[in-house]
RODRENMI-879629 format. One record per residue (C-alpha): residue number from 1; chain; x, y, z. Coordinates in steps of 0.001 Angstrom, whole numbers, plus 500000, padded with zeros to 6 digits. Example, Ala and Ser with C-alpha at 12.3 -4.5 7.8 and 13.67 -1.06 7.14 Angstrom:
2
+-----+-------+--------+--------+--------+
|   n | chain |      x |      y |      z |
+-----+-------+--------+--------+--------+
|   1 |     A | 512300 | 495500 | 507800 |
|   2 |     A | 513670 | 498940 | 507140 |
+-----+-------+--------+--------+--------+
END
This chain:
320
+-----+-------+--------+--------+--------+
|   n | chain |      x |      y |      z |
+-----+-------+--------+--------+--------+
|   1 |     A | 511601 | 364828 | 679494 |
|   2 |     A | 508602 | 365555 | 677930 |
|   3 |     A | 507738 | 364262 | 674343 |
|   4 |     A | 506766 | 367762 | 673593 |
|   5 |     A | 510925 | 367911 | 673899 |
|   6 |     A | 511936 | 365151 | 672758 |
|   7 |     A | 510612 | 365670 | 668729 |
|   8 |     A | 512066 | 369605 | 669038 |
|   9 |     A | 515554 | 368187 | 669446 |
|  10 |     A | 514888 | 365035 | 667233 |
|  11 |     A | 513781 | 367923 | 664227 |
|  12 |     A | 517113 | 370234 | 665741 |
|  13 |     A | 519758 | 367645 | 665527 |
|  14 |     A | 517965 | 366480 | 662171 |
|  15 |     A | 518680 | 370008 | 660718 |
|  16 |     A | 521863 | 369605 | 661103 |
|  17 |     A | 523259 | 366966 | 658327 |
|  18 |     A | 520355 | 369350 | 656433 |
|  19 |     A | 522614 | 372676 | 657197 |
|  20 |     A | 525314 | 371065 | 655930 |
|  21 |     A | 523715 | 369522 | 652812 |
|  22 |     A | 522836 | 372887 | 652058 |
|  23 |     A | 526593 | 374231 | 652079 |
|  24 |     A | 528195 | 371675 | 650436 |
|  25 |     A | 525544 | 372186 | 647965 |
|  26 |     A | 526010 | 375579 | 647693 |
|  27 |     A | 529619 | 375453 | 647358 |
|  28 |     A | 530275 | 373651 | 644991 |
|  29 |     A | 527010 | 374975 | 642646 |
|  30 |     A | 530000 | 378686 | 642892 |
|  31 |     A | 532633 | 376977 | 642472 |
|  32 |     A | 532116 | 375058 | 639313 |
|  33 |     A | 529950 | 377520 | 637535 |
|  34 |     A | 531447 | 380575 | 634792 |
|  35 |     A | 531523 | 383067 | 636747 |
|  36 |     A | 535796 | 383178 | 637679 |
|  37 |     A | 536556 | 385640 | 640713 |
|  38 |     A | 539524 | 386714 | 639778 |
|  39 |     A | 538334 | 388009 | 636093 |
|  40 |     A | 535738 | 389424 | 638049 |
|  41 |     A | 538046 | 391610 | 640399 |
|  42 |     A | 539409 | 393183 | 637390 |
|  43 |     A | 536691 | 394138 | 635890 |
|  44 |     A | 537373 | 396955 | 633082 |
|  45 |     A | 540979 | 396508 | 633438 |
|  46 |     A | 543416 | 393775 | 631025 |
|  47 |     A | 545283 | 391915 | 633640 |
|  48 |     A | 548262 | 390059 | 632444 |
|  49 |     A | 548437 | 386147 | 633673 |
|  50 |     A | 550796 | 386666 | 636716 |
|  51 |     A | 547826 | 389255 | 637471 |
|  52 |     A | 545379 | 386147 | 637642 |
|  53 |     A | 547312 | 383988 | 639126 |
|  54 |     A | 548651 | 386544 | 642005 |
|  55 |     A | 545128 | 386658 | 642442 |
|  56 |     A | 543879 | 383768 | 642685 |
|  57 |     A | 546973 | 382528 | 644681 |
|  58 |     A | 546345 | 385088 | 647405 |
|  59 |     A | 542451 | 383880 | 648398 |
|  60 |     A | 543313 | 380280 | 648283 |
|  61 |     A | 541985 | 379665 | 644636 |
|  62 |     A | 544402 | 377256 | 643375 |
|  63 |     A | 544000 | 375179 | 646495 |
|  64 |     A | 542912 | 371227 | 646567 |
|  65 |     A | 538802 | 371847 | 646404 |
|  66 |     A | 538804 | 370143 | 649758 |
|  67 |     A | 540703 | 372474 | 651589 |
|  68 |     A | 539071 | 375304 | 649899 |
|  69 |     A | 535531 | 373272 | 651616 |
|  70 |     A | 536859 | 372788 | 655121 |
|  71 |     A | 538542 | 376722 | 655170 |
|  72 |     A | 534991 | 377626 | 653932 |
|  73 |     A | 533270 | 376027 | 656292 |
|  74 |     A | 535516 | 377371 | 658918 |
|  75 |     A | 534198 | 381186 | 657949 |
|  76 |     A | 531188 | 380219 | 658141 |
|  77 |     A | 531499 | 379550 | 661687 |
|  78 |     A | 532986 | 382316 | 662671 |
|  79 |     A | 530205 | 384571 | 661092 |
|  80 |     A | 531952 | 385259 | 657617 |
|  81 |     A | 531019 | 385526 | 653837 |
|  82 |     A | 533692 | 386347 | 652307 |
|  83 |     A | 535135 | 389460 | 650622 |
|  84 |     A | 533364 | 390588 | 647161 |
|  85 |     A | 535943 | 391084 | 644984 |
|  86 |     A | 534568 | 394134 | 643713 |
|  87 |     A | 534034 | 395941 | 646540 |
|  88 |     A | 536384 | 394166 | 648715 |
|  89 |     A | 533721 | 395393 | 651474 |
|  90 |     A | 532722 | 392041 | 653989 |
|  91 |     A | 529877 | 389886 | 652560 |
|  92 |     A | 528394 | 390069 | 656104 |
|  93 |     A | 528041 | 393870 | 656189 |
|  94 |     A | 526125 | 393542 | 652700 |
|  95 |     A | 523791 | 390969 | 653713 |
|  96 |     A | 522959 | 392516 | 657017 |
|  97 |     A | 522000 | 395349 | 655621 |
|  98 |     A | 519995 | 394156 | 652898 |
|  99 |     A | 518621 | 391722 | 655399 |
| 100 |     A | 516585 | 393859 | 657310 |
| 101 |     A | 514010 | 394909 | 654845 |
| 102 |     A | 513539 | 391727 | 652879 |
| 103 |     A | 512270 | 390379 | 656062 |
| 104 |     A | 509673 | 392972 | 657139 |
| 105 |     A | 508769 | 392136 | 653563 |
| 106 |     A | 508974 | 388653 | 654069 |
| 107 |     A | 506867 | 388618 | 656939 |
| 108 |     A | 504560 | 391135 | 656267 |
| 109 |     A | 503968 | 388914 | 653068 |
| 110 |     A | 503123 | 386013 | 655676 |
| 111 |     A | 501022 | 387432 | 657952 |
| 112 |     A | 498860 | 388850 | 655081 |
| 113 |     A | 498639 | 385223 | 653295 |
| 114 |     A | 497224 | 383423 | 656699 |
| 115 |     A | 494788 | 385980 | 657302 |
| 116 |     A | 493427 | 386375 | 654068 |
| 117 |     A | 493673 | 382354 | 653744 |
| 118 |     A | 491570 | 382203 | 657273 |
| 119 |     A | 489143 | 384340 | 656557 |
| 120 |     A | 488401 | 382718 | 653468 |
| 121 |     A | 488641 | 379728 | 654165 |
| 122 |     A | 486624 | 379782 | 656855 |
| 123 |     A | 483847 | 381519 | 655271 |
| 124 |     A | 483978 | 378898 | 652839 |
| 125 |     A | 484039 | 376233 | 655072 |
| 126 |     A | 480673 | 377368 | 656233 |
| 127 |     A | 479281 | 378811 | 653479 |
| 128 |     A | 479723 | 375276 | 651198 |
| 129 |     A | 478895 | 375165 | 648050 |
| 130 |     A | 476985 | 378125 | 648316 |
| 131 |     A | 477206 | 381783 | 646999 |
| 132 |     A | 479784 | 382768 | 648950 |
| 133 |     A | 481520 | 379657 | 648970 |
| 134 |     A | 481340 | 379332 | 644698 |
| 135 |     A | 482867 | 383021 | 644948 |
| 136 |     A | 486133 | 382500 | 646871 |
| 137 |     A | 486714 | 379171 | 644902 |
| 138 |     A | 486473 | 381637 | 641580 |
| 139 |     A | 489014 | 384026 | 643350 |
| 140 |     A | 491335 | 381342 | 645093 |
| 141 |     A | 491726 | 379557 | 641169 |
| 142 |     A | 492507 | 382937 | 640453 |
| 143 |     A | 494947 | 383771 | 642306 |
| 144 |     A | 496571 | 380487 | 641981 |
| 145 |     A | 496899 | 381154 | 638342 |
| 146 |     A | 498364 | 384476 | 638792 |
| 147 |     A | 502100 | 384761 | 639007 |
| 148 |     A | 503266 | 387106 | 641415 |
| 149 |     A | 505778 | 389064 | 638957 |
| 150 |     A | 502273 | 389677 | 637159 |
| 151 |     A | 500296 | 391233 | 640221 |
| 152 |     A | 503131 | 393315 | 640412 |
| 153 |     A | 502584 | 395186 | 637373 |
| 154 |     A | 498742 | 394899 | 637243 |
| 155 |     A | 499031 | 397080 | 641026 |
| 156 |     A | 501980 | 399405 | 640025 |
| 157 |     A | 500156 | 400427 | 636310 |
| 158 |     A | 496642 | 400669 | 638267 |
| 159 |     A | 497152 | 401053 | 642033 |
| 160 |     A | 500209 | 403138 | 641854 |
| 161 |     A | 500309 | 405290 | 638285 |
| 162 |     A | 496496 | 405102 | 637821 |
| 163 |     A | 495448 | 406319 | 641822 |
| 164 |     A | 498369 | 407696 | 643086 |
| 165 |     A | 496672 | 405149 | 645755 |
| 166 |     A | 500304 | 404076 | 646095 |
| 167 |     A | 504033 | 404824 | 645056 |
| 168 |     A | 505461 | 402596 | 642478 |
| 169 |     A | 508564 | 401957 | 643830 |
| 170 |     A | 510730 | 403290 | 647120 |
| 171 |     A | 511372 | 402288 | 650464 |
| 172 |     A | 511358 | 404395 | 653394 |
| 173 |     A | 512450 | 403475 | 656718 |
| 174 |     A | 509989 | 402468 | 659518 |
| 175 |     A | 512135 | 404321 | 662093 |
| 176 |     A | 511278 | 407697 | 659432 |
| 177 |     A | 507964 | 407444 | 658732 |
| 178 |     A | 506101 | 404025 | 659857 |
| 179 |     A | 502966 | 405551 | 657451 |
| 180 |     A | 505443 | 405539 | 654461 |
| 181 |     A | 506775 | 402098 | 655438 |
| 182 |     A | 503671 | 401066 | 655244 |
| 183 |     A | 502561 | 402604 | 652003 |
| 184 |     A | 506012 | 401798 | 650240 |
| 185 |     A | 505540 | 397932 | 651188 |
| 186 |     A | 501818 | 397321 | 650658 |
| 187 |     A | 502130 | 397249 | 647067 |
| 188 |     A | 505026 | 394603 | 647368 |
| 189 |     A | 503649 | 392168 | 650234 |
| 190 |     A | 500036 | 391940 | 648403 |
| 191 |     A | 502115 | 391373 | 645057 |
| 192 |     A | 503859 | 388558 | 646729 |
| 193 |     A | 501421 | 387328 | 649407 |
| 194 |     A | 497903 | 386581 | 647313 |
| 195 |     A | 498628 | 383675 | 644954 |
| 196 |     A | 500251 | 381934 | 648453 |
| 197 |     A | 496503 | 383117 | 650293 |
| 198 |     A | 495066 | 381285 | 647399 |
| 199 |     A | 495997 | 378358 | 647885 |
| 200 |     A | 496334 | 378408 | 651300 |
| 201 |     A | 492495 | 379116 | 651036 |
| 202 |     A | 491721 | 375950 | 649062 |
| 203 |     A | 493652 | 373920 | 651670 |
| 204 |     A | 491655 | 375643 | 654980 |
| 205 |     A | 488901 | 375268 | 653382 |
| 206 |     A | 488873 | 370942 | 652471 |
| 207 |     A | 490421 | 371263 | 656198 |
| 208 |     A | 487543 | 372702 | 657950 |
| 209 |     A | 484894 | 370844 | 656078 |
| 210 |     A | 486228 | 367406 | 656069 |
| 211 |     A | 487082 | 368362 | 660393 |
| 212 |     A | 482967 | 369873 | 660188 |
| 213 |     A | 481765 | 366396 | 658773 |
| 214 |     A | 483251 | 364490 | 661664 |
| 215 |     A | 480206 | 362529 | 664263 |
| 216 |     A | 482340 | 365126 | 667492 |
| 217 |     A | 480494 | 368223 | 665549 |
| 218 |     A | 477472 | 367204 | 664765 |
| 219 |     A | 477833 | 366075 | 668578 |
| 220 |     A | 479067 | 368813 | 670211 |
| 221 |     A | 476322 | 371484 | 668504 |
| 222 |     A | 473683 | 368641 | 668955 |
| 223 |     A | 474641 | 368884 | 672869 |
| 224 |     A | 473575 | 372619 | 672327 |
| 225 |     A | 476323 | 374736 | 671835 |
| 226 |     A | 476885 | 377473 | 670005 |
| 227 |     A | 477949 | 375952 | 666555 |
| 228 |     A | 480470 | 379697 | 666413 |
| 229 |     A | 482314 | 378098 | 670165 |
| 230 |     A | 482697 | 374776 | 667954 |
| 231 |     A | 484493 | 376111 | 665348 |
| 232 |     A | 486285 | 378636 | 667179 |
| 233 |     A | 487766 | 376075 | 669829 |
| 234 |     A | 487910 | 372920 | 668140 |
| 235 |     A | 486875 | 372719 | 664183 |
| 236 |     A | 489329 | 375291 | 663677 |
| 237 |     A | 492404 | 373927 | 665711 |
| 238 |     A | 492433 | 370699 | 664382 |
| 239 |     A | 492395 | 372159 | 660682 |
| 240 |     A | 494929 | 374024 | 661572 |
| 241 |     A | 497461 | 370988 | 660602 |
| 242 |     A | 497259 | 370353 | 656746 |
| 243 |     A | 497322 | 374675 | 657066 |
| 244 |     A | 500613 | 374710 | 657767 |
| 245 |     A | 502449 | 371418 | 656856 |
| 246 |     A | 501816 | 373258 | 653526 |
| 247 |     A | 502752 | 376826 | 655615 |
| 248 |     A | 506251 | 375845 | 655951 |
| 249 |     A | 506864 | 374455 | 651927 |
| 250 |     A | 505285 | 377920 | 651126 |
| 251 |     A | 508061 | 380137 | 652890 |
| 252 |     A | 510760 | 379069 | 650512 |
| 253 |     A | 508657 | 380873 | 647480 |
| 254 |     A | 508105 | 383599 | 649802 |
| 255 |     A | 511898 | 384485 | 650391 |
| 256 |     A | 512504 | 383407 | 646382 |
| 257 |     A | 509493 | 385417 | 645802 |
| 258 |     A | 511158 | 388540 | 647605 |
| 259 |     A | 513882 | 388740 | 644661 |
| 260 |     A | 511725 | 388436 | 642463 |
| 261 |     A | 509228 | 391453 | 643278 |
| 262 |     A | 512189 | 393773 | 645458 |
| 263 |     A | 513640 | 394558 | 641753 |
| 264 |     A | 510488 | 395323 | 640281 |
| 265 |     A | 509237 | 397780 | 642941 |
| 266 |     A | 512997 | 399177 | 643144 |
| 267 |     A | 513457 | 398147 | 646818 |
| 268 |     A | 516797 | 397418 | 648161 |
| 269 |     A | 516652 | 394162 | 650305 |
| 270 |     A | 518974 | 390957 | 649770 |
| 271 |     A | 516954 | 390632 | 646252 |
| 272 |     A | 518333 | 393992 | 644779 |
| 273 |     A | 521727 | 392628 | 646017 |
| 274 |     A | 521650 | 389038 | 644584 |
| 275 |     A | 520552 | 390617 | 641287 |
| 276 |     A | 523381 | 393344 | 641194 |
| 277 |     A | 526244 | 390859 | 642039 |
| 278 |     A | 525112 | 387968 | 639607 |
| 279 |     A | 525208 | 391254 | 636838 |
| 280 |     A | 528441 | 392839 | 637610 |
| 281 |     A | 529755 | 388917 | 638884 |
| 282 |     A | 530464 | 389270 | 642342 |
| 283 |     A | 530043 | 385486 | 643252 |
| 284 |     A | 531212 | 385702 | 647448 |
| 285 |     A | 528168 | 388048 | 647125 |
| 286 |     A | 525568 | 385939 | 645171 |
| 287 |     A | 526519 | 382909 | 647324 |
| 288 |     A | 526425 | 384889 | 650786 |
| 289 |     A | 522472 | 385923 | 649654 |
| 290 |     A | 522145 | 382067 | 648836 |
| 291 |     A | 523301 | 380709 | 651957 |
| 292 |     A | 520884 | 383838 | 654064 |
| 293 |     A | 518078 | 382897 | 652542 |
| 294 |     A | 518454 | 379032 | 652770 |
| 295 |     A | 519720 | 379315 | 656656 |
| 296 |     A | 516428 | 381681 | 657271 |
| 297 |     A | 513794 | 378755 | 654974 |
| 298 |     A | 515188 | 376628 | 657653 |
| 299 |     A | 515125 | 378300 | 661017 |
| 300 |     A | 511211 | 379181 | 659394 |
| 301 |     A | 510621 | 375630 | 659195 |
| 302 |     A | 511637 | 374738 | 662463 |
| 303 |     A | 509164 | 377579 | 663916 |
| 304 |     A | 506267 | 375816 | 662004 |
| 305 |     A | 507400 | 372711 | 663670 |
| 306 |     A | 507382 | 373589 | 667139 |
| 307 |     A | 503395 | 376014 | 665768 |
| 308 |     A | 502960 | 371989 | 664748 |
| 309 |     A | 503380 | 370221 | 667397 |
| 310 |     A | 501752 | 373361 | 669848 |
| 311 |     A | 497876 | 372398 | 667492 |
| 312 |     A | 498486 | 368697 | 666795 |
| 313 |     A | 498193 | 367097 | 670451 |
| 314 |     A | 497828 | 363556 | 668039 |
| 315 |     A | 501742 | 363503 | 667235 |
| 316 |     A | 502314 | 364726 | 670979 |
| 317 |     A | 500715 | 361599 | 672645 |
| 318 |     A | 502563 | 359400 | 669888 |
| 319 |     A | 505581 | 360933 | 670602 |
| 320 |     A | 505418 | 359497 | 674511 |
+-----+-------+--------+--------+--------+
END
């Protein structure tokens, strides 16, 4: 068994207690919250005490907490996220309807952040302490300080309302019109990605500078290799180790930030689904959205770990 396979198996095994911990945490938080599923079900009515008791008994809300927890885990293993107390529909169906949009927004924002940070960080490192580096430093520090929701409001005001370049909200399915989809997703993806891109730019720049100062770079350039070849083949790959680690952590920000951004741009994704569920007091839907988002974060970090192995041969060698 190769070192890479052993490391990946170790990562996957560690995901089991992590996932169980997430499930337990979400279960306890929702069970000890002030939201009463029975009261939410009878919203707009005046149920009697007997009706409330009957609802709780039929839905297992009167069972001991350990019994409810194991029943909850058993349902999750079968892909059952519960039933909405308001619509009486399956939460999994609502999540599957909203998830594609949030996935599109998150990964479009992630792609923009990666491209901008690589371009900005590489340029700043190559021209360090000169004018391009100073400009990129000011822009990235401004981006770090600017919250995504504020950027979203500015973009709506200037790029959508005043200039009319993009719609101020709404969503068009890419199957219906790819151009329309791109227009509706550009501003949300930019608002979501720019703070992350600004942070990653500083990290890429620092890693590149440290790598450029190493002896093997001077030796390679002194041997006659073109600087762009040395930077592209060796320096950039070695310098990506630290940014990849931070990128895995920032995916959680992108997933969480999508909730706010979707609400601002009226996008029917996971964020809007959760906000509506919170407003209407539908705990099963809130629980389903939180669990799906948490599981997505875990899976994305596993992918980041795999990429980390690919760009860091020293880690593979240490495990051999």
